MIDOSE-1310 file (N, C-alpha, C; in nm, 2 decimals, decimal comma, always signed):
residues 186
mrdk	-2,48/+1,28/-1,81/-2,47/+1,18/-1,70/-2,36/+1,08/-1,74; -2,35/+1,04/-1,86/-2,25/+0,95/-1,91/-2,11/+1,01/-1,89; -2,10/+1,14/-1,92/-1,97/+1,21/-1,91/-1,93/+1,21/-1,76; -2,02/+1,23/-1,67/-1,98/+1,23/-1,53/-1,93/+1,09/-1,48
vlli	-2,00/+0,99/-1,53/-1,96/+0,85/-1,49/-1,82/+0,82/-1,55; -1,79/+0,86/-1,67/-1,66/+0,84/-1,73/-1,55/+0,92/-1,66; -1,58/+1,04/-1,62/-1,49/+1,12/-1,54/-1,46/+1,06/-1,41; -1,56/+1,01/-1,34/-1,54/+0,94/-1,21/-1,46/+0,81/-1,23
aila	-1,48/+0,74/-1,33/-1,41/+0,62/-1,36/-1,26/+0,65/-1,39; -1,23/+0,75/-1,46/-1,09/+0,79/-1,49/-1,02/+0,83/-1,37; -1,09/+0,92/-1,29/-1,03/+0,96/-1,16/-1,01/+0,85/-1,06; -1,10/+0,75/-1,06/-1,08/+0,64/-0,96/-0,97/+0,55/-1,01
awnv	-0,95/+0,53/-1,14/-0,84/+0,45/-1,19/-0,71/+0,51/-1,16; -0,70/+0,65/-1,17/-0,58/+0,72/-1,15/-0,54/+0,73/-1,01; -0,63/+0,71/-0,92/-0,61/+0,74/-0,77/-0,55/+0,61/-0,70; -0,49/+0,52/-0,78/-0,44/+0,40/-0,72/-0,29/+0,43/-0,68
paia	-0,25/+0,43/-0,56/-0,11/+0,46/-0,52/-0,01/+0,36/-0,57; +0,10/+0,40/-0,60/+0,21/+0,31/-0,65/+0,26/+0,23/-0,54; +0,29/+0,30/-0,42/+0,34/+0,23/-0,31/+0,26/+0,27/-0,19; +0,22/+0,18/-0,11/+0,14/+0,21/+0,01/+0,20/+0,14/+0,13
yadg	+0,22/+0,21/+0,23/+0,26/+0,15/+0,36/+0,15/+0,16/+0,46; +0,12/+0,05/+0,52/+0,01/+0,05/+0,62/+0,03/-0,06/+0,72; -0,03/-0,05/+0,83/-0,03/-0,16/+0,93/-0,10/-0,28/+0,86; -0,05/-0,40/+0,90/-0,11/-0,52/+0,84/-0,02/-0,56/+0,72
givr	-0,08/-0,59/+0,61/-0,01/-0,64/+0,50/-0,03/-0,79/+0,48; +0,07/-0,86/+0,44/+0,06/-1,00/+0,42/+0,10/-1,07/+0,55; +0,03/-1,18/+0,59/+0,06/-1,25/+0,71/+0,18/-1,34/+0,68; +0,29/-1,32/+0,76/+0,41/-1,40/+0,74/+0,42/-1,51/+0,84
lcev	+0,37/-1,50/+0,96/+0,38/-1,60/+1,06/+0,27/-1,58/+1,16; +0,21/-1,69/+1,21/+0,11/-1,69/+1,31/+0,14/-1,81/+1,40; +0,17/-1,78/+1,53/+0,21/-1,89/+1,62/+0,16/-1,86/+1,76; +0,13/-1,97/+1,83/+0,09/-1,96/+1,97/+0,21/-1,99/+2,06
rdgr	+0,23/-1,89/+2,15/+0,34/-1,91/+2,25/+0,30/-1,85/+2,38; +0,32/-1,93/+2,49/+0,30/-1,88/+2,62/+0,16/-1,82/+2,64; +0,06/-1,89/+2,58/-0,08/-1,84/+2,60/-0,12/-1,72/+2,51; -0,03/-1,69/+2,42/-0,06/-1,57/+2,33/-0,05/-1,61/+2,18
riti	-0,14/-1,56/+2,10/-0,13/-1,59/+1,96/-0,06/-1,46/+1,90; +0,05/-1,49/+1,83/+0,13/-1,38/+1,78/+0,13/-1,39/+1,62; +0,08/-1,29/+1,56/+0,07/-1,28/+1,42/+0,15/-1,17/+1,37; +0,24/-1,20/+1,27/+0,33/-1,10/+1,21/+0,29/-1,07/+1,07
ftsp	+0,28/-0,94/+1,03/+0,25/-0,90/+0,90/+0,36/-0,82/+0,85; +0,38/-0,82/+0,71/+0,48/-0,73/+0,65/+0,41/-0,66/+0,53; +0,46/-0,54/+0,51/+0,42/-0,47/+0,39/+0,54/-0,38/+0,35; +0,55/-0,34/+0,22/+0,46/-0,36/+0,11/+0,48/-0,50/+0,05
tplr	+0,39/-0,54/-0,03/+0,39/-0,66/-0,10/+0,41/-0,64/-0,25; +0,51/-0,68/-0,32/+0,62/-0,76/-0,27/+0,72/-0,68/-0,19; +0,79/-0,74/-0,10/+0,90/-0,67/-0,03/+1,00/-0,62/-0,12; +1,05/-0,50/-0,11/+1,15/-0,44/-0,19/+1,26/-0,37/-0,10
agpm	+1,38/-0,36/-0,15/+1,48/-0,29/-0,07/+1,43/-0,15/-0,05; +1,45/-0,10/+0,07/+1,39/+0,03/+0,11/+1,31/+0,02/+0,24; +1,21/+0,11/+0,26/+1,13/+0,10/+0,38/+1,04/-0,02/+0,38; +1,03/-0,08/+0,50/+0,95/-0,20/+0,52/+0,88/-0,19/+0,65
dvsv	+0,75/-0,22/+0,66/+0,67/-0,21/+0,78/+0,65/-0,36/+0,83; +0,68/-0,38/+0,96/+0,65/-0,51/+1,02/+0,55/-0,48/+1,13; +0,44/-0,54/+1,13/+0,33/-0,52/+1,23/+0,31/-0,65/+1,30; +0,29/-0,64/+1,43/+0,28/-0,76/+1,52/+0,15/-0,75/+1,60
lvqd	+0,06/-0,85/+1,59/-0,06/-0,86/+1,66/-0,04/-0,96/+1,77; -0,05/-0,93/+1,90/-0,04/-1,02/+2,01/-0,18/-1,03/+2,07; -0,23/-1,15/+2,08/-0,36/-1,17/+2,14/-0,36/-1,28/+2,25; -0,44/-1,26/+2,35/-0,46/-1,36/+2,45/-0,53/-1,48/+2,38
vasg	-0,48/-1,60/+2,39/-0,55/-1,71/+2,33/-0,69/-1,74/+2,38; -0,70/-1,73/+2,51/-0,83/-1,76/+2,58/-0,94/-1,66/+2,54; -0,91/-1,53/+2,54/-1,01/-1,43/+2,52/-1,01/-1,38/+2,38; -0,90/-1,38/+2,31/-0,89/-1,32/+2,18/-0,86/-1,18/+2,18
kpvl	-0,85/-1,12/+2,30/-0,82/-0,98/+2,32/-0,68/-0,94/+2,29; -0,65/-0,83/+2,23/-0,51/-0,79/+2,21/-0,44/-0,76/+2,34; -0,31/-0,79/+2,34/-0,22/-0,76/+2,45/-0,13/-0,65/+2,40; -0,15/-0,53/+2,46/-0,08/-0,41/+2,41/+0,04/-0,37/+2,49
dlpi	+0,06/-0,42/+2,61/+0,17/-0,37/+2,70/+0,30/-0,45/+2,70; +0,33/-0,52/+2,59/+0,45/-0,60/+2,58/+0,56/-0,53/+2,50; +0,68/-0,53/+2,54/+0,79/-0,48/+2,45/+0,82/-0,58/+2,34; +0,83/-0,52/+2,22/+0,85/-0,61/+2,10/+0,97/-0,55/+2,02
vvsa	+1,06/-0,63/+1,99/+1,18/-0,59/+1,91/+1,18/-0,67/+1,78; +1,19/-0,59/+1,67/+1,20/-0,65/+1,53/+1,34/-0,63/+1,48; +1,40/-0,74/+1,43/+1,53/-0,74/+1,37/+1,53/-0,80/+1,23; +1,62/-0,76/+1,15/+1,63/-0,82/+1,01/+1,78/-0,82/+0,98
ypmp	+1,82/-0,93/+0,91/+1,96/-0,93/+0,86/+1,96/-1,02/+0,73; +2,06/-0,98/+0,65/+2,07/-1,06/+0,52/+2,12/-1,20/+0,56; +2,07/-1,30/+0,49/+2,10/-1,44/+0,52/+2,25/-1,46/+0,51; +2,32/-1,41/+0,41/+2,47/-1,44/+0,41/+2,55/-1,37/+0,52
dpqq	+2,50/-1,26/+0,57/+2,58/-1,19/+0,67/+2,49/-1,14/+0,79; +2,47/-1,23/+0,89/+2,39/-1,19/+1,01/+2,45/-1,07/+1,09; +2,57/-1,04/+1,06/+2,64/-0,92/+1,13/+2,58/-0,79/+1,09; +2,51/-0,78/+0,98/+2,45/-0,66/+0,93/+2,31/-0,64/+0,98
sisa	+2,28/-0,67/+1,10/+2,15/-0,67/+1,16/+2,09/-0,53/+1,18; +1,96/-0,51/+1,14/+1,89/-0,39/+1,16/+1,78/-0,42/+1,26; +1,76/-0,33/+1,36/+1,65/-0,36/+1,45/+1,58/-0,23/+1,49; +1,45/-0,25/+1,54/+1,37/-0,14/+1,58/+1,27/-0,19/+1,68
hatt	+1,23/-0,11/+1,77/+1,12/-0,15/+1,87/+0,98/-0,13/+1,80; +0,90/-0,23/+1,81/+0,76/-0,22/+1,75/+0,67/-0,16/+1,86; +0,60/-0,05/+1,83/+0,52/+0,02/+1,93/+0,38/+0,04/+1,87; +0,29/+0,06/+1,96/+0,15/+0,09/+1,92/+0,15/+0,24/+1,87
eaat	+0,24/+0,32/+1,92/+0,24/+0,46/+1,87/+0,28/+0,47/+1,72; +0,36/+0,38/+1,68/+0,41/+0,38/+1,54/+0,30/+0,31/+1,45; +0,20/+0,25/+1,50/+0,10/+0,18/+1,43/-0,02/+0,27/+1,40; -0,08/+0,26/+1,28/-0,20/+0,33/+1,25/-0,32/+0,26/+1,32
nkll	-0,32/+0,12/+1,32/-0,41/+0,04/+1,39/-0,36/+0,02/+1,53; -0,42/+0,07/+1,63/-0,37/+0,07/+1,76/-0,38/-0,07/+1,83; -0,43/-0,16/+1,76/-0,43/-0,30/+1,81/-0,30/-0,37/+1,77; -0,22/-0,31/+1,69/-0,10/-0,37/+1,64/+0,02/-0,29/+1,70
haaq	+0,14/-0,36/+1,70/+0,26/-0,30/+1,73/+0,33/-0,29/+1,59; +0,39/-0,18/+1,56/+0,45/-0,16/+1,42/+0,60/-0,11/+1,44; +0,68/-0,15/+1,35/+0,82/-0,10/+1,34/+0,85/-0,08/+1,19; +0,92/+0,02/+1,16/+0,97/+0,05/+1,03/+1,12/+0,01/+1,02
lklp	+1,15/-0,07/+0,92/+1,29/-0,10/+0,90/+1,32/-0,06/+0,76; +1,45/-0,02/+0,73/+1,49/+0,02/+0,60/+1,59/-0,09/+0,56; +1,55/-0,17/+0,46/+1,64/-0,27/+0,41/+1,73/-0,22/+0,30; +1,86/-0,22/+0,32/+1,95/-0,15/+0,22/+1,97/-0,22/+0,09
esga	+1,94/-0,35/+0,09/+1,97/-0,43/-0,03/+1,87/-0,54/-0,05; +1,87/-0,59/-0,18/+1,78/-0,70/-0,21/+1,85/-0,83/-0,17; +1,77/-0,94/-0,18/+1,83/-1,07/-0,15/+1,74/-1,14/-0,04; +1,80/-1,25/+0,01/+1,73/-1,33/+0,11/+1,76/-1,27/+0,25
wrie	+1,65/-1,24/+0,33/+1,67/-1,18/+0,46/+1,59/-1,27/+0,56; +1,64/-1,27/+0,68/+1,57/-1,33/+0,79/+1,51/-1,22/+0,88; +1,38/-1,23/+0,92/+1,32/-1,13/+1,01/+1,30/-1,21/+1,14; +1,34/-1,14/+1,25/+1,32/-1,20/+1,38/+1,24/-1,10/+1,47
vive	+1,14/-1,16/+1,54/+1,06/-1,08/+1,63/+1,07/-1,14/+1,77; +1,10/-1,05/+1,86/+1,11/-1,10/+2,00/+1,00/-1,03/+2,08; +0,91/-1,11/+2,13/+0,80/-1,06/+2,21/+0,83/-1,10/+2,36; +0,87/-1,00/+2,44/+0,91/-1,03/+2,57/+0,79/-1,06/+2,66
gaqr	+0,80/-1,16/+2,74/+0,70/-1,20/+2,83/+0,75/-1,26/+2,96; +0,67/-1,34/+3,03/+0,72/-1,40/+3,15/+0,82/-1,50/+3,12; +0,81/-1,58/+3,01/+0,90/-1,68/+2,98/+0,99/-1,64/+2,87; +1,12/-1,67/+2,87/+1,21/-1,64/+2,77/+1,21/-1,75/+2,66
epal	+1,15/-1,72/+2,55/+1,15/-1,82/+2,44/+1,23/-1,76/+2,32; +1,27/-1,85/+2,23/+1,35/-1,80/+2,12/+1,26/-1,71/+2,03; +1,33/-1,63/+1,96/+1,27/-1,53/+1,87/+1,18/-1,60/+1,77; +1,07/-1,54/+1,73/+1,00/-1,59/+1,61/+1,07/-1,54/+1,49
sfdv	+1,09/-1,63/+1,39/+1,17/-1,58/+1,28/+1,11/-1,65/+1,15; +1,13/-1,58/+1,04/+1,09/-1,63/+0,91/+1,18/-1,56/+0,81; +1,19/-1,63/+0,69/+1,27/-1,58/+0,58/+1,19/-1,51/+0,48; +1,24/-1,41/+0,42/+1,17/-1,34/+0,31/+1,28/-1,31/+0,20
vvaq	+1,22/-1,29/+0,08/+1,31/-1,25/-0,04/+1,27/-1,11/-0,07; +1,37/-1,03/-0,07/+1,35/-0,88/-0,09/+1,40/-0,85/-0,23; +1,31/-0,79/-0,31/+1,34/-0,76/-0,45/+1,41/-0,62/-0,46; +1,46/-0,59/-0,58/+1,52/-0,46/-0,60/+1,43/-0,35/-0,57
pppp	+1,48/-0,23/-0,53/+1,39/-0,12/-0,51/+1,32/-0,07/-0,63; +1,21/-0,01/-0,62/+1,14/+0,04/-0,74/+1,22/+0,15/-0,80; +1,21/+0,17/-0,93/+1,28/+0,27/-1,00/+1,25/+0,41/-0,95; +1,34/+0,51/-0,95/+1,31/+0,64/-0,89/+1,20/+0,71/-0,96
wlem	+1,18/+0,69/-1,09/+1,08/+0,77/-1,16/+0,94/+0,73/-1,11; +0,93/+0,61/-1,05/+0,80/+0,56/-1,00/+0,74/+0,65/-0,89; +0,83/+0,70/-0,80/+0,79/+0,79/-0,70/+0,74/+0,92/-0,75; +0,80/+0,96/-0,86/+0,77/+1,09/-0,92/+0,65/+1,08/-1,02
slwi	+0,60/+0,96/-1,04/+0,50/+0,94/-1,14/+0,37/+1,02/-1,11; +0,33/+1,02/-0,98/+0,21/+1,10/-0,95/+0,23/+1,25/-0,97; +0,35/+1,30/-0,94/+0,37/+1,44/-0,96/+0,37/+1,47/-1,11; +0,42/+1,38/-1,19/+0,42/+1,40/-1,34/+0,28/+1,37/-1,39
gwpl	+0,22/+1,27/-1,34/+0,09/+1,23/-1,39/-0,03/+1,33/-1,37; -0,03/+1,40/-1,25/-0,15/+1,48/-1,23/-0,16/+1,60/-1,33; -0,05/+1,66/-1,37/-0,07/+1,77/-1,47/-0,11/+1,70/-1,60; -0,05/+1,59/-1,64/-0,09/+1,52/-1,76/-0,24/+1,48/-1,76
lavg	-0,29/+1,44/-1,64/-0,43/+1,41/-1,63/-0,52/+1,54/-1,65; -0,47/+1,65/-1,59/-0,55/+1,77/-1,61/-0,55/+1,81/-1,76; -0,44/+1,81/-1,82/-0,44/+1,84/-1,97/-0,52/+1,75/-2,05; -0,52/+1,62/-2,01/-0,60/+1,52/-2,08/-0,75/+1,54/-2,06
lfaf	-0,79/+1,57/-1,94/-0,93/+1,60/-1,91/-0,98/+1,73/-1,99; -0,89/+1,83/-1,99/-0,92/+1,95/-2,06/-0,94/+1,92/-2,21; -0,85/+1,84/-2,27/-0,86/+1,81/-2,41/-0,99/+1,73/-2,44; -1,02/+1,63/-2,35/-1,14/+1,55/-2,36/-1,26/+1,64/-2,36
hqwl	-1,26/+1,74/-2,26/-1,38/+1,83/-2,25/-1,39/+1,91/-2,38; -1,28/+1,96/-2,43/-1,29/+2,04/-2,56/-1,34/+1,96/-2,67; -1,30/+1,83/-2,68/-1,35/+1,74/-2,78/-1,50/+1,72/-2,77; -1,55/+1,70/-2,65/-1,69/+1,68/-2,62/-1,77/+1,81/-2,66
vswr	-1,72/+1,93/-2,63/-1,79/+2,05/-2,66/-1,80/+2,06/-2,81; -1,69/+2,04/-2,88/-1,69/+2,06/-3,03/-1,78/+1,95/-3,09; -1,78/+1,83/-3,04/-1,87/+1,72/-3,09/-2,01/+1,76/-3,07; -2,05/+1,81/-2,96/-2,19/+1,85/-2,93/-2,23/+1,97/-3,02
qsls	-2,14/+2,06/-3,04/-2,17/+2,17/-3,13/-2,19/+2,13/-3,27; -2,11/+2,03/-3,32/-2,12/+1,98/-3,46/-2,26/+1,91/-3,47; -2,30/+1,83/-3,36/-2,43/+1,76/-3,36/-2,54/+1,87/-3,37; -2,52/+1,97/-3,29/-2,63/+2,08/-3,28/-2,64/+2,14/-3,42
vqnr	-2,53/+2,17/-3,49/-2,54/+2,24/-3,62/-2,60/+2,14/-3,72; -2,57/+2,01/-3,71/-2,63/+1,91/-3,80/-2,78/+1,90/-3,78; -2,81/+1,90/-3,65/-2,96/+1,89/-3,62/-3,03/+2,01/-3,67; -2,97/+2,14/-3,66/-3,04/+2,26/-3,71/-3,05/+2,25/-3,87
rqam	-2,95/+2,20/-3,93/-2,96/+2,19/-4,08/-3,06/+2,09/-4,12; -3,07/+1,98/-4,05/-3,17/+1,88/-4,08/-3,31/+1,94/-4,06; -3,33/+2,01/-3,95/-3,46/+2,07/-3,92/-3,50/+2,18/-4,02; -3,40/+2,25/-4,07/-3,43/+2,35/-4,18/-3,47/+2,29/-4,31
svae	-3,39/+2,18/-4,34/-3,42/+2,11/-4,47/-3,56/+2,05/-4,46; -3,60/+1,99/-4,35/-3,73/+1,94/-4,33/-3,84/+2,05/-4,34; -3,81/+2,16/-4,28/-3,90/+2,27/-4,28/-3,92/+2,33/-4,42; -3,81/+2,33/-4,50/-3,82/+2,38/-4,64/-3,91/+2,29/-4,73
hf	-3,91/+2,16/-4,70/-3,99/+2,07/-4,78/-4,14/+2,09/-4,75; -4,18/+2,15/-4,64/-4,32/+2,16/-4,61/-4,36/+2,29/-4,65
């Protein structure tokens, strides 16, 4: 039983993904405009150069129900050079959680970036915006770590199993010897 618990603990610890992309993430901005509460999430945390998910939840303030039929555009640009703008439409189709609108942006470099979200509605209001600091991209070997790690895990588990078998056999031999020596004394 103890061996099974140890094996489950090892597998659970190993099953932690290095990078996960999902709807939601960290809340970057929550604001009420034109009778709607707009909450903007980003992931991964921390933000790194490369793929970035921006999810937007739009709710009716009075009822709290999500508003799903609004066009939403997400843009990002580096603070020193707004001309290098990247934009994408946020849609419910791109979101795993269908209550959110999601857009994938690929940030080419690290540094200070401004993210702008335009939620179109009856009234034209300025874009919702916030600043983020984008870190360097993860090292390339990190993406390969699971591919390298799974065979190492299998070899390690096999070696651990062999050690347990030999340990149990040595205990069994010792127990037989003790039993024989006790039986000889009688």
